FIKE-325285 format. One record per residue (C-alpha): residue in three letters; y, z, x. Coordinates in steps of 0.25 Angstrom, whole numbers, padded with zeros to 4 digits, always signed. Layout:
N
alaYZX
...
% end
This chain:
336
met+0001+0000+0000
arg+0014-0006+0008
gln+0021+0007+0006
thr+0039+0009+0007
ile+0047+0021+0009
phe+0052+0027-0005
gly+0066+0030+0000
lys+0073+0042+0003
thr+0059+0050-0003
gly+0053+0044+0010
leu+0040+0043+0003
lys+0031+0032+0008
val+0026+0024-0003
gly+0018+0013-0008
arg+0025+0001-0014
thr+0018-0002-0026
gly+0019+0010-0036
phe+0013+0014-0048
gly+0019+0015-0063
cys+0012+0027-0070
ile+0019+0022-0082
pro+0008+0014-0086
ile-0005+0023-0086
gln-0001+0031-0098
arg-0006+0020-0108
ile-0019+0021-0101
pro-0033+0030-0101
tyr-0030+0040-0091
asp-0044+0036-0082
glu-0037+0022-0082
ser-0025+0027-0077
thr-0031+0036-0067
ala-0039+0025-0062
ile-0027+0017-0059
leu-0020+0027-0053
arg-0032+0031-0044
lys-0033+0016-0042
ala-0016+0016-0037
tyr-0017+0026-0029
glu-0028+0022-0021
ser-0022+0008-0019
gly-0011+0014-0013
ile+0000+0016-0024
thr+0008+0028-0022
val+0018+0030-0031
tyr+0015+0034-0045
asp+0030+0033-0056
thr+0027+0041-0068
ala+0038+0048-0077
asn+0036+0061-0087
gly+0039+0051-0097
tyr+0025+0043-0094
thr+0017+0050-0104
thr+0002+0054-0097
ser+0007+0046-0085
glu+0010+0056-0076
asp-0001+0066-0080
arg-0012+0053-0076
ile-0006+0051-0061
gly-0009+0067-0061
thr-0023+0061-0064
ala-0024+0053-0057
leu-0018+0056-0045
ser-0014+0072-0042
asp-0026+0071-0031
val-0018+0062-0023
arg-0004+0067-0027
asp+0001+0068-0012
asn-0002+0054-0008
ile+0007+0048-0020
val+0020+0048-0026
leu+0025+0052-0039
cys+0036+0048-0047
thr+0040+0053-0060
lys+0051+0055-0069
ser+0058+0063-0080
gly+0067+0057-0091
ala+0071+0071-0094
ala+0087+0076-0097
ala+0086+0088-0092
pro+0085+0098-0081
asp+0071+0105-0088
ser+0064+0092-0094
leu+0066+0087-0082
leu+0059+0098-0074
ala+0049+0098-0086
asn+0045+0085-0084
leu+0043+0086-0067
asp+0035+0099-0069
asn+0026+0089-0080
ser+0025+0077-0071
leu+0021+0087-0059
lys+0009+0094-0071
met+0006+0079-0075
met+0004+0074-0061
arg-0002+0086-0056
thr+0009+0086-0043
asp+0016+0097-0040
tyr+0028+0088-0035
ile+0034+0075-0039
asp+0037+0064-0029
val+0050+0056-0036
phe+0054+0063-0051
gln+0063+0054-0056
phe+0072+0054-0066
his+0068+0044-0076
asn+0080+0033-0083
pro+0091+0043-0084
thr+0104+0036-0089
phe+0112+0045-0078
val+0109+0050-0063
pro+0105+0065-0061
arg+0113+0071-0050
pro+0113+0086-0045
gly+0123+0094-0052
gly+0124+0086-0066
gln+0123+0093-0078
asp+0109+0086-0082
gly+0104+0095-0070
leu+0092+0083-0070
tyr+0095+0083-0054
asp+0096+0096-0054
ala+0083+0101-0057
leu+0076+0088-0051
ser+0081+0091-0039
lys+0076+0107-0040
ala+0061+0102-0043
arg+0063+0093-0030
thr+0067+0108-0023
gln+0055+0112-0029
gly+0045+0103-0025
lys+0041+0096-0038
val+0049+0086-0033
leu+0052+0076-0022
phe+0061+0065-0027
ile+0069+0064-0036
gly+0071+0049-0043
ile+0077+0042-0051
ser+0072+0033-0064
ser+0082+0023-0068
his+0082+0009-0076
lys+0099+0009-0076
leu+0105+0001-0064
ser+0116+0009-0062
leu+0110+0021-0064
ala+0099+0019-0054
met+0112+0016-0043
glu+0117+0027-0044
ala+0106+0035-0044
val+0103+0028-0029
glu+0117+0030-0025
ser+0117+0044-0029
gly+0107+0046-0017
leu+0102+0057-0026
tyr+0089+0049-0028
asp+0077+0048-0019
thr+0070+0035-0029
leu+0076+0026-0040
gln+0066+0022-0051
phe+0070+0007-0057
pro+0066-0005-0062
phe+0064-0017-0051
ser+0058-0030-0055
tyr+0058-0044-0050
leu+0067-0044-0066
ser+0080-0035-0059
thr+0091-0039-0057
asp+0098-0040-0042
gln+0108-0029-0047
glu+0093-0021-0050
leu+0088-0025-0037
ala+0101-0019-0028
leu+0093-0006-0032
ile+0084-0008-0022
ala+0093-0009-0012
his+0100+0001-0016
cys+0091+0009-0016
asn+0087+0006-0003
arg+0101+0011+0003
his+0100+0023-0003
asn+0084+0026+0000
val+0082+0029-0015
gly+0065+0026-0017
ile+0063+0014-0027
leu+0053+0015-0040
ala+0054+0000-0045
met+0050+0001-0059
lys+0049-0010-0070
gly+0041-0021-0058
leu+0036-0028-0069
cys+0049-0025-0081
gly+0039-0018-0091
gly+0030-0032-0090
ile+0040-0039-0093
leu+0036-0047-0079
ser+0021-0051-0079
asn+0021-0054-0064
ala+0015-0044-0056
lys+0016-0050-0044
ala+0028-0055-0044
ala+0036-0043-0047
phe+0028-0036-0036
ala+0031-0046-0027
phe+0046-0045-0032
leu+0047-0029-0029
arg+0041-0029-0018
gln+0051-0036-0009
tyr+0058-0022-0012
asp+0051-0012+0001
ser+0058-0001-0004
val+0051-0001-0022
val+0042+0005-0027
pro+0038-0003-0039
ile+0029+0005-0050
trp+0020-0003-0055
gly+0017+0002-0069
ile+0001+0001-0070
gln-0008+0003-0081
lys-0019-0008-0075
met-0030-0007-0065
asp-0027-0021-0064
glu-0012-0020-0065
leu-0013-0010-0054
glu-0023-0019-0044
glu-0012-0030-0047
phe-0002-0024-0038
leu-0012-0018-0030
ser-0016-0032-0027
tyr+0001-0034-0023
glu+0003-0023-0014
glu-0010-0026-0006
asp-0006-0040-0005
pro+0009-0038-0009
pro+0014-0055-0016
arg+0025-0062-0010
leu+0039-0065-0017
asp+0037-0081-0015
asp+0041-0091-0023
gln+0029-0091-0034
leu+0031-0075-0036
gln+0047-0079-0037
lys+0045-0090-0045
val+0038-0081-0055
ile+0051-0071-0053
asp+0060-0081-0055
gln+0054-0085-0069
asp+0056-0073-0072
arg+0068-0069-0072
ser+0073-0080-0079
lys+0065-0077-0089
leu+0068-0061-0090
leu+0079-0057-0083
gly+0090-0049-0091
ser+0089-0040-0102
phe+0075-0038-0104
cys+0068-0022-0108
arg+0063-0015-0095
ala+0055-0008-0105
cys+0059+0003-0097
gly+0057+0009-0112
tyr+0070+0018-0114
cys+0074+0013-0125
leu+0064+0020-0132
pro+0060+0024-0141
cys+0065+0019-0152
pro+0072+0024-0165
ala+0065+0013-0175
asn+0051+0011-0164
ile+0055-0002-0159
pro+0044-0002-0145
ile+0058-0006-0138
pro+0053-0010-0123
met+0042-0018-0129
ala+0049-0023-0141
ala+0062-0029-0132
arg+0054-0036-0123
met+0044-0044-0131
glu+0047-0057-0128
phe+0044-0054-0113
leu+0030-0047-0115
met+0025-0057-0126
gly+0027-0069-0114
arg+0021-0059-0103
met+0010-0051-0109
ile-0001-0055-0118
arg+0005-0060-0130
asp-0007-0056-0141
gln-0001-0040-0141
phe+0012-0042-0143
leu+0008-0048-0157
ser+0001-0037-0166
glu+0007-0029-0177
asp+0013-0019-0172
trp+0019-0029-0162
gln+0027-0036-0171
lys+0030-0022-0181
asn+0037-0016-0168
met+0045-0030-0165
ser+0048-0029-0180
asn+0055-0015-0178
ile+0064-0020-0170
asp+0072-0024-0185
lys+0070-0009-0186
cys+0081-0007-0174
ile+0090+0006-0178
lys+0101+0001-0170
cys+0103+0014-0164
gly+0106+0008-0150
lys+0098+0019-0144
cys+0090+0008-0136
ala+0101+0000-0129
ala+0107+0014-0124
lys+0094+0018-0116
cys+0092+0006-0112
pro+0095+0007-0095
tyr+0096-0009-0097
glu+0107-0009-0105
leu+0101-0019-0115
asn+0101-0023-0129
val+0090-0016-0135
pro+0091-0020-0148
glu+0094-0035-0146
leu+0085-0036-0137
leu+0075-0030-0146
lys+0080-0039-0157
asp+0077-0050-0148
gln+0065-0048-0144
lys+0059-0045-0159
glu+0065-0059-0162
lys+0057-0067-0150
tyr+0044-0059-0154
phe+0043-0062-0167
lys+0048-0078-0164
ala+0036-0079-0154
ile+0026-0073-0163
gly+0030-0083-0174
% end
């Protein structure tokens, strides 16, 4: 496994990381087998969050006996110090460990700072002095907030969406992190499933020596695919560049990244899926979206109460109601 130094943490980590959101969706024995295979193949970075249901517990089940050989990164979206520390203690319990390598603020709406009225940074700093947390990180989908966090000097790591659909301004954040010696976790390397060419996605991100992509994996064959790329890294040749250029010409712009921060929807609209239905139907097995349930889901877009909560919470400032309306029209036109 090729390695890199994870910013100012000084940790030497593998350049292929494991994103642990998907493992909550599969049986425990399957997640255990996949995580063990990942570890045995040299993957050392595992990223999860307190809010990812059973994800942390599955990591503890599979990897607690090799704890000191891996780097655990988790997150809390708590808005108050007591809740933050309660989440931390729960993460420690679930993962069967007495310390977290990197504990991250999970997509906050501001950059927590020492002495802040919110008390969040001070609470995590105290946990660090107690040895419960080794390094403090932040996860964000908003470029301006990510830049502010990096420039503050307060954060050891940053988790941010990076892919070959990233804008030039977003990709410039990588060099900015390097200047400030901030470790980089790249989430959404496949844009929540919109990108289907994992080889091109891997080759694109492998250009950046300091970036550790956390690939979301829930099947053994998905893991084996990324391990094959790690063993023999694909070169960003003309053929893969053509794939990237074609995808960028079709997809670049205002699209849903499926981060899920728009939820819950008062009208029970499954926004992260519905808002990118056109892409999903063109890149995944189409029949799964033709069911009565999905027709009902897309029809529910008409029940939008125009509360504005989804648009207000979208880190990409998308006009979510209009995007949903557009996707509904295209969906029913496509299925006849």
